[in-house]
C-alpha positions as CSV (number, residue, x, y, z in Angstrom):
1,M,0.0,0.0,0.0
2,P,1.5,3.3,-1.0
3,N,2.4,5.9,1.6
4,Q,0.3,4.1,4.3
5,Q,3.0,4.9,6.9
6,L,1.9,8.6,7.0
7,T,1.1,9.5,10.6
8,A,-1.3,12.3,10.0
9,P,-4.7,12.2,8.3
10,P,-5.1,14.5,5.4
11,A,-5.6,18.1,6.6
12,K,-5.8,19.6,3.2
13,V,-7.7,18.1,0.2
14,E,-6.9,19.6,-3.1
15,I,-9.4,19.0,-5.9
16,R,-8.5,19.6,-9.5
17,P,-11.3,21.4,-11.4
18,K,-11.4,18.5,-14.0
19,T,-12.1,16.1,-11.1
20,Y,-14.9,18.2,-9.8
21,W,-16.4,18.5,-13.2
22,K,-16.3,14.7,-13.7
23,M,-18.0,14.1,-10.4
24,L,-20.5,16.8,-11.1
25,Y,-21.3,15.5,-14.6
26,H,-21.8,11.9,-13.3
27,A,-24.1,13.2,-10.4
28,R,-26.0,15.7,-12.6
29,Y,-26.6,13.2,-15.4
30,Y,-28.8,11.2,-13.0
31,A,-30.3,14.3,-11.2
32,N,-31.0,17.1,-13.6
33,P,-33.9,19.5,-14.5
34,F,-34.9,17.4,-17.5
35,I,-36.1,14.5,-15.5
36,P,-38.7,14.4,-12.7
37,I,-37.2,14.5,-9.2
38,T,-38.8,11.1,-8.5
39,A,-36.4,9.7,-11.2
40,Y,-33.2,11.1,-9.6
41,K,-30.6,8.5,-8.8
42,E,-27.5,8.5,-6.6
43,V,-24.2,7.7,-8.2
44,I,-20.9,6.3,-6.9
45,G,-17.3,6.4,-8.1
46,V,-13.7,6.2,-6.9
47,L,-11.1,8.9,-6.4
48,I,-7.5,8.7,-7.7
49,G,-4.9,10.8,-6.0
50,S,-1.6,11.2,-4.2
51,F,-0.7,11.9,-0.5
52,K,2.1,14.1,0.6
53,E,3.2,14.4,4.2
54,V,4.0,18.1,4.9
55,T,5.0,17.5,8.5
56,I,4.6,14.7,11.0
57,N,1.2,16.2,12.0
58,D,0.1,17.5,8.6
59,A,-0.6,15.7,5.3
60,E,-2.2,16.7,2.0
61,I,-4.1,14.8,-0.5
62,S,-4.3,15.8,-4.2
63,I,-7.3,14.3,-6.0
64,I,-6.3,14.1,-9.7
65,D,-9.2,12.0,-11.1
66,A,-12.7,10.6,-10.4
67,I,-13.8,7.4,-12.1
68,A,-17.6,6.7,-12.3
69,I,-18.6,3.2,-11.2
70,T,-22.4,3.0,-11.1
71,H,-25.7,4.5,-10.1
72,G,-28.4,3.3,-7.7
73,S,-31.9,4.4,-6.6
74,R,-33.2,7.8,-5.5
75,S,-31.8,7.4,-2.0
76,H,-29.3,4.6,-2.1
77,V,-26.2,3.6,-4.0
78,E,-23.3,1.3,-3.2
79,V,-20.8,-0.9,-5.1
80,Q,-22.5,-4.2,-5.4
81,N,-19.7,-6.0,-7.3
82,Y,-16.3,-5.2,-5.9
83,K,-14.8,-7.3,-8.6
84,K,-15.3,-4.3,-10.8
85,L,-12.8,-2.4,-8.7
86,A,-10.1,-5.1,-9.0
87,P,-8.7,-3.7,-12.3
88,L,-8.6,-0.2,-10.9
89,A,-6.9,-1.4,-7.7
90,R,-4.3,-3.2,-9.8
91,R,-3.8,-0.2,-12.1
92,Y,-3.6,2.3,-9.2
93,R,-1.7,0.4,-6.5
94,K,1.2,2.8,-6.6
95,D,1.2,6.6,-6.6
96,P,-1.3,7.8,-7.8
97,F,-3.7,5.3,-6.2
98,I,-7.3,4.9,-5.1
99,C,-7.5,7.5,-2.3
100,G,-11.2,7.3,-1.7
101,W,-14.7,7.4,-3.2
102,Y,-17.4,9.8,-4.1
103,H,-21.2,9.6,-4.3
104,S,-24.2,11.9,-4.7
105,H,-27.2,12.8,-2.6
106,P,-29.5,14.4,-5.2
107,S,-31.7,17.0,-3.4
108,H,-30.9,15.4,0.0
109,G,-28.0,17.6,1.1
110,I,-24.4,17.1,2.2
111,F,-24.1,14.5,4.9
112,M,-22.9,10.9,5.5
113,S,-25.4,8.2,6.2
114,A,-25.1,4.8,8.0
115,T,-24.5,3.1,4.6
116,D,-21.9,5.7,3.8
117,K,-20.1,4.9,7.1
118,R,-19.9,1.2,6.1
119,T,-18.5,2.2,2.7
120,Q,-16.0,4.6,4.2
121,T,-14.9,2.0,6.8
122,A,-14.2,-0.4,4.0
123,F,-12.1,2.2,2.1
124,Q,-10.2,3.2,5.2
125,M,-9.5,-0.4,6.0
126,L,-7.9,-0.8,2.6
127,Y,-6.4,2.7,2.5
128,P,-6.1,4.2,6.0
129,K,-5.9,7.8,4.7
130,A,-9.0,7.4,2.3
131,I,-11.6,10.1,2.1
132,G,-15.2,10.2,1.0
133,I,-16.9,13.0,-1.0
134,V,-20.6,13.6,-1.2
135,I,-22.0,15.9,-3.8
136,D,-25.5,17.3,-4.2
137,P,-25.8,18.4,-7.8
138,T,-29.1,20.2,-7.1
139,K,-27.5,22.6,-4.5
140,I,-24.7,24.1,-6.6
141,S,-24.9,27.8,-6.9
142,A,-22.7,30.9,-7.3
143,T,-21.9,30.6,-3.5
144,N,-21.9,26.8,-3.0
145,Y,-19.8,24.0,-4.4
146,A,-22.3,21.6,-2.9
147,I,-19.6,19.0,-1.9
148,G,-18.4,17.7,1.5
149,I,-15.2,15.8,2.1
150,F,-15.2,13.4,5.0
151,R,-13.2,10.7,6.7
152,L,-13.7,8.6,9.8
153,T,-11.5,8.9,12.8
154,N,-8.9,6.1,13.1
155,D,-11.2,4.1,15.4
156,F,-14.1,4.5,12.9
157,S,-16.3,6.1,15.5
158,K,-16.8,9.7,14.3
159,W,-16.9,11.7,11.1
160,M,-14.3,14.4,10.4
161,Y,-15.1,17.1,7.9
162,L,-12.2,18.3,5.6
163,E,-12.2,21.6,3.7
164,P,-11.8,21.3,0.0
165,V,-9.1,23.4,-1.7
166,F,-9.3,23.8,-5.4
167,S,-6.2,24.0,-7.5
168,F,-5.9,27.0,-9.8
169,D,-8.4,29.8,-9.6
170,F,-11.6,27.9,-9.4
171,N,-14.5,29.4,-7.4
172,T,-18.1,28.8,-6.8
173,R,-19.2,31.2,-9.6
174,I,-17.2,29.1,-12.1
175,A,-18.7,25.9,-10.6
176,S,-22.2,27.4,-11.0
177,E,-21.4,28.3,-14.7
178,S,-20.0,24.8,-15.2
179,L,-23.4,23.5,-14.1
180,E,-25.0,25.4,-17.0
181,V,-22.6,23.9,-19.5
182,I,-23.1,20.4,-18.1
183,D,-26.9,20.8,-18.2
184,D,-26.6,21.9,-21.8
185,L,-24.6,18.8,-22.6
186,I,-27.1,16.6,-20.8
187,K,-30.1,18.3,-22.6
188,R,-28.4,17.8,-26.0
189,K,-27.7,14.1,-25.2
190,T,-31.4,13.7,-24.1
191,L,-32.6,15.3,-27.4
192,E,-30.4,12.9,-29.4
193,I,-31.9,9.9,-27.7
194,E,-35.4,11.0,-28.4
């Protein structure tokens, strides 16, 4: 396991705009204004990144990619077939590697559920510094990225919230404008299907 001897949990989580857009597109595709809210679906994927220990008590994680895995129902999603993750685990077993997972809560808000705790526990057992991201694609605005970054304490008893830091000059206004572009792409794809 790469860099698992780091002593500190990640204090800073850097997200590249491309990674945010990929998570947003995946989540928004299944929860957008062109389908009824009753048809919304949660999505799940894995995060690829690198850890860097800044000091003995401070570590950083840089999330460089998000890989979509599947979608579920309106209020539930989880990886049903972990065999699908095996090729990714082999491909990303050295730096960069699978550093966590993401999922959506369409119109439900930013929080971690009991099911999310089981998923995060599984990821942290494989990768002790793993993080989990939740995104609500219906809450994005010019003042809100609508994501939360979490990890469990080392004893798996409590959630810790980690602040996202975006690389480059990426702000909530750009995120909101990105949503317009993504919605336009989804709308065009929907029209092509019809």
